[in-house]
KOLDODO-361083 format. One record per residue (C-alpha): residue number from 1; x, y, z. Coordinates in steps of 0.25 Angstrom, whole numbers, plus 5000, padded with zeros to 4 digits. Example, Ala and Ser with C-alpha at 12.3 -4.5 7.8 and 13.67 -1.06 7.14 Angstrom:
<recs>
+-----+------+------+------+
: pos :   px :   py :   pz :
+-----+------+------+------+
:   1 : 5049 : 4982 : 5031 :
:   2 : 5055 : 4996 : 5029 :
+-----+------+------+------+
</recs>
This chain:
<recs>
+-----+------+------+------+
: pos :   px :   py :   pz :
+-----+------+------+------+
:   1 : 4926 : 4921 : 4825 :
:   2 : 4929 : 4909 : 4833 :
:   3 : 4944 : 4903 : 4833 :
:   4 : 4945 : 4889 : 4829 :
:   5 : 4954 : 4879 : 4838 :
:   6 : 4965 : 4874 : 4830 :
:   7 : 4971 : 4861 : 4834 :
:   8 : 4985 : 4858 : 4830 :
:   9 : 4984 : 4843 : 4831 :
:  10 : 4990 : 4834 : 4842 :
:  11 : 4999 : 4836 : 4854 :
:  12 : 5011 : 4833 : 4847 :
:  13 : 5011 : 4845 : 4837 :
:  14 : 5009 : 4854 : 4850 :
:  15 : 5021 : 4848 : 4856 :
:  16 : 5029 : 4849 : 4843 :
:  17 : 5025 : 4864 : 4842 :
:  18 : 5029 : 4866 : 4856 :
:  19 : 5042 : 4860 : 4855 :
:  20 : 5046 : 4867 : 4842 :
:  21 : 5043 : 4881 : 4849 :
:  22 : 5049 : 4877 : 4862 :
:  23 : 5062 : 4874 : 4854 :
:  24 : 5061 : 4886 : 4846 :
:  25 : 5060 : 4895 : 4859 :
:  26 : 5072 : 4887 : 4865 :
:  27 : 5081 : 4890 : 4853 :
:  28 : 5077 : 4905 : 4852 :
:  29 : 5080 : 4905 : 4867 :
:  30 : 5094 : 4898 : 4865 :
:  31 : 5097 : 4909 : 4854 :
:  32 : 5093 : 4920 : 4863 :
:  33 : 5101 : 4915 : 4874 :
:  34 : 5113 : 4913 : 4865 :
:  35 : 5112 : 4927 : 4858 :
:  36 : 5112 : 4934 : 4872 :
:  37 : 5124 : 4925 : 4877 :
:  38 : 5132 : 4929 : 4864 :
:  39 : 5129 : 4944 : 4865 :
:  40 : 5133 : 4944 : 4880 :
:  41 : 5146 : 4936 : 4876 :
:  42 : 5149 : 4946 : 4864 :
:  43 : 5148 : 4958 : 4874 :
:  44 : 5158 : 4951 : 4883 :
:  45 : 5168 : 4949 : 4872 :
:  46 : 5166 : 4963 : 4866 :
:  47 : 5168 : 4969 : 4880 :
:  48 : 5180 : 4960 : 4882 :
:  49 : 5187 : 4965 : 4867 :
:  50 : 5185 : 4979 : 4871 :
:  51 : 5192 : 4977 : 4884 :
:  52 : 5204 : 4970 : 4877 :
:  53 : 5204 : 4981 : 4866 :
:  54 : 5205 : 4992 : 4877 :
:  55 : 5216 : 4984 : 4885 :
:  56 : 5224 : 4982 : 4872 :
:  57 : 5222 : 4997 : 4868 :
:  58 : 5226 : 5002 : 4883 :
:  59 : 5238 : 4992 : 4883 :
:  60 : 5243 : 4997 : 4869 :
:  61 : 5242 : 5012 : 4872 :
:  62 : 5248 : 5010 : 4886 :
:  63 : 5261 : 5001 : 4883 :
:  64 : 5270 : 5012 : 4876 :
:  65 : 5270 : 5020 : 4888 :
:  66 : 5272 : 5009 : 4897 :
:  67 : 5283 : 5004 : 4889 :
:  68 : 5290 : 5017 : 4887 :
:  69 : 5303 : 5013 : 4894 :
:  70 : 5303 : 4998 : 4890 :
:  71 : 5313 : 4995 : 4879 :
:  72 : 5308 : 4991 : 4865 :
:  73 : 5315 : 4977 : 4867 :
:  74 : 5307 : 4974 : 4880 :
:  75 : 5294 : 4978 : 4874 :
:  76 : 5295 : 4969 : 4861 :
:  77 : 5300 : 4957 : 4870 :
:  78 : 5288 : 4959 : 4880 :
:  79 : 5279 : 4958 : 4867 :
:  80 : 5286 : 4947 : 4861 :
:  81 : 5285 : 4939 : 4875 :
:  82 : 5270 : 4939 : 4873 :
:  83 : 5269 : 4936 : 4858 :
:  84 : 5272 : 4924 : 4850 :
:  85 : 5277 : 4933 : 4838 :
:  86 : 5291 : 4939 : 4836 :
:  87 : 5292 : 4954 : 4835 :
:  88 : 5295 : 4961 : 4822 :
:  89 : 5296 : 4975 : 4818 :
:  90 : 5288 : 4981 : 4807 :
:  91 : 5285 : 4996 : 4803 :
:  92 : 5292 : 5001 : 4816 :
:  93 : 5284 : 4992 : 4825 :
:  94 : 5288 : 4980 : 4834 :
:  95 : 5277 : 4970 : 4831 :
:  96 : 5277 : 4959 : 4843 :
:  97 : 5264 : 4950 : 4842 :
:  98 : 5252 : 4958 : 4842 :
:  99 : 5258 : 4971 : 4846 :
: 100 : 5266 : 4982 : 4837 :
: 101 : 5275 : 4990 : 4845 :
: 102 : 5281 : 5004 : 4840 :
: 103 : 5294 : 5009 : 4846 :
: 104 : 5301 : 5022 : 4846 :
: 105 : 5315 : 5023 : 4840 :
: 106 : 5319 : 5023 : 4855 :
: 107 : 5313 : 5010 : 4857 :
: 108 : 5300 : 5016 : 4865 :
: 109 : 5287 : 5009 : 4863 :
: 110 : 5278 : 5019 : 4856 :
: 111 : 5266 : 5011 : 4851 :
: 112 : 5259 : 4997 : 4852 :
: 113 : 5249 : 4993 : 4843 :
: 114 : 5242 : 4979 : 4840 :
: 115 : 5246 : 4972 : 4827 :
: 116 : 5234 : 4977 : 4821 :
: 117 : 5229 : 4990 : 4818 :
: 118 : 5216 : 4995 : 4815 :
: 119 : 5220 : 5009 : 4811 :
: 120 : 5214 : 5022 : 4816 :
: 121 : 5226 : 5026 : 4824 :
: 122 : 5240 : 5028 : 4821 :
: 123 : 5248 : 5016 : 4823 :
: 124 : 5263 : 5016 : 4821 :
: 125 : 5264 : 5002 : 4818 :
: 126 : 5253 : 5002 : 4807 :
: 127 : 5258 : 5014 : 4799 :
: 128 : 5247 : 5020 : 4790 :
+-----+------+------+------+
</recs>
Protein backbone atom coordinates (compact mmCIF):
# COMPACT_ATOMS: atom_id res chain seq x y z
CA UNK A 1 0.00 0.00 0.00
CA UNK A 2 1.48 3.25 -1.04
CA UNK A 3 0.87 6.55 0.64
CA UNK A 4 -0.30 9.41 -1.46
CA UNK A 5 1.40 12.71 -1.17
CA UNK A 6 -1.17 15.32 -0.13
CA UNK A 7 -0.54 18.92 -1.07
CA UNK A 8 -2.15 21.62 1.00
CA UNK A 9 -1.92 24.34 -1.51
CA UNK A 10 0.22 27.39 -1.50
CA UNK A 11 2.93 28.73 0.76
CA UNK A 12 0.45 31.18 2.32
CA UNK A 13 -1.64 28.36 3.77
CA UNK A 14 1.44 26.80 5.38
CA UNK A 15 2.48 30.18 6.79
CA UNK A 16 -1.02 30.74 8.23
CA UNK A 17 -1.00 27.31 9.91
CA UNK A 18 2.47 27.90 11.33
CA UNK A 19 1.42 31.33 12.64
CA UNK A 20 -1.66 29.89 14.37
CA UNK A 21 0.34 27.04 15.89
CA UNK A 22 3.09 29.40 17.08
CA UNK A 23 0.47 31.74 18.60
CA UNK A 24 -1.18 28.84 20.46
CA UNK A 25 2.16 27.60 21.79
CA UNK A 26 3.08 31.12 22.94
CA UNK A 27 -0.31 31.58 24.65
CA UNK A 28 0.06 28.23 26.39
CA UNK A 29 3.55 29.18 27.56
CA UNK A 30 2.23 32.48 28.91
CA UNK A 31 -0.57 30.71 30.82
CA UNK A 32 1.83 28.15 32.29
CA UNK A 33 4.28 30.89 33.37
CA UNK A 34 1.49 32.93 35.00
CA UNK A 35 0.14 29.83 36.78
CA UNK A 36 3.56 29.05 38.26
CA UNK A 37 4.08 32.69 39.24
CA UNK A 38 0.66 32.79 40.95
CA UNK A 39 1.34 29.55 42.84
CA UNK A 40 4.65 30.90 44.17
CA UNK A 41 3.05 34.23 45.16
CA UNK A 42 0.23 32.46 46.99
CA UNK A 43 2.71 30.25 48.84
CA UNK A 44 4.58 33.36 50.06
CA UNK A 45 1.29 34.99 51.09
CA UNK A 46 0.18 31.90 53.02
CA UNK A 47 3.52 31.76 54.86
CA UNK A 48 3.24 35.45 55.76
CA UNK A 49 -0.31 34.97 57.08
CA UNK A 50 0.82 32.00 59.16
CA UNK A 51 3.64 34.06 60.67
CA UNK A 52 1.31 36.99 61.46
CA UNK A 53 -1.25 34.69 63.10
CA UNK A 54 1.48 33.07 65.18
CA UNK A 55 2.78 36.48 66.25
CA UNK A 56 -0.72 37.64 67.21
CA UNK A 57 -1.31 34.48 69.23
CA UNK A 58 2.01 34.84 71.08
CA UNK A 59 1.40 38.49 71.90
CA UNK A 60 -2.17 37.96 73.07
CA UNK A 61 -1.05 35.15 75.37
CA UNK A 62 2.03 36.94 76.73
CA UNK A 63 0.62 40.41 77.42
CA UNK A 64 -1.37 39.57 80.57
CA UNK A 65 1.73 38.26 82.36
CA UNK A 66 3.83 41.19 81.10
CA UNK A 67 1.25 43.74 82.28
CA UNK A 68 0.61 42.25 85.75
CA UNK A 69 1.77 45.33 87.64
CA UNK A 70 0.46 47.92 85.19
CA UNK A 71 -2.75 49.72 86.25
CA UNK A 72 -5.94 49.33 84.20
CA UNK A 73 -6.02 52.99 83.14
CA UNK A 74 -2.48 52.81 81.74
CA UNK A 75 -3.23 49.70 79.69
CA UNK A 76 -6.45 51.13 78.25
CA UNK A 77 -4.68 54.43 77.50
CA UNK A 78 -1.87 52.59 75.70
CA UNK A 79 -4.33 50.72 73.48
CA UNK A 80 -6.35 53.90 72.92
CA UNK A 81 -3.27 55.73 71.63
CA UNK A 82 -2.89 53.28 68.74
CA UNK A 83 -6.61 53.05 67.93
CA UNK A 84 -8.89 55.54 66.27
CA UNK A 85 -11.93 54.28 68.20
CA UNK A 86 -13.04 55.25 71.69
CA UNK A 87 -12.88 52.56 74.37
CA UNK A 88 -16.12 51.22 75.84
CA UNK A 89 -17.15 48.55 78.35
CA UNK A 90 -19.43 45.68 77.37
CA UNK A 91 -20.03 42.25 78.95
CA UNK A 92 -17.34 42.86 81.57
CA UNK A 93 -14.61 43.64 79.02
CA UNK A 94 -12.98 46.87 77.95
CA UNK A 95 -13.16 47.12 74.14
CA UNK A 96 -10.48 49.27 72.49
CA UNK A 97 -10.11 49.19 68.70
CA UNK A 98 -9.61 45.55 67.67
CA UNK A 99 -8.90 44.27 71.18
CA UNK A 100 -11.07 43.23 74.13
CA UNK A 101 -9.42 43.43 77.56
CA UNK A 102 -10.71 41.48 80.59
CA UNK A 103 -9.64 42.87 83.97
CA UNK A 104 -9.96 41.36 87.43
CA UNK A 105 -11.91 43.26 90.11
CA UNK A 106 -8.52 44.46 91.40
CA UNK A 107 -7.76 45.99 88.00
CA UNK A 108 -5.19 43.43 86.80
CA UNK A 109 -5.25 42.34 83.18
CA UNK A 110 -6.51 38.74 82.96
CA UNK A 111 -7.27 38.15 79.30
CA UNK A 112 -6.80 39.76 75.89
CA UNK A 113 -8.76 38.71 72.84
CA UNK A 114 -9.31 40.06 69.33
CA UNK A 115 -12.74 41.56 68.71
CA UNK A 116 -13.80 38.47 66.79
CA UNK A 117 -14.21 35.00 68.19
CA UNK A 118 -14.18 31.74 66.28
CA UNK A 119 -15.25 29.67 69.26
CA UNK A 120 -13.59 26.50 70.41
CA UNK A 121 -11.93 27.98 73.48
CA UNK A 122 -13.30 29.60 76.59
CA UNK A 123 -13.34 33.35 76.07
CA UNK A 124 -14.54 35.64 78.89
CA UNK A 125 -15.39 38.46 76.46
CA UNK A 126 -17.64 36.19 74.37
CA UNK A 127 -19.81 34.33 76.90
CA UNK A 128 -21.51 31.23 75.53
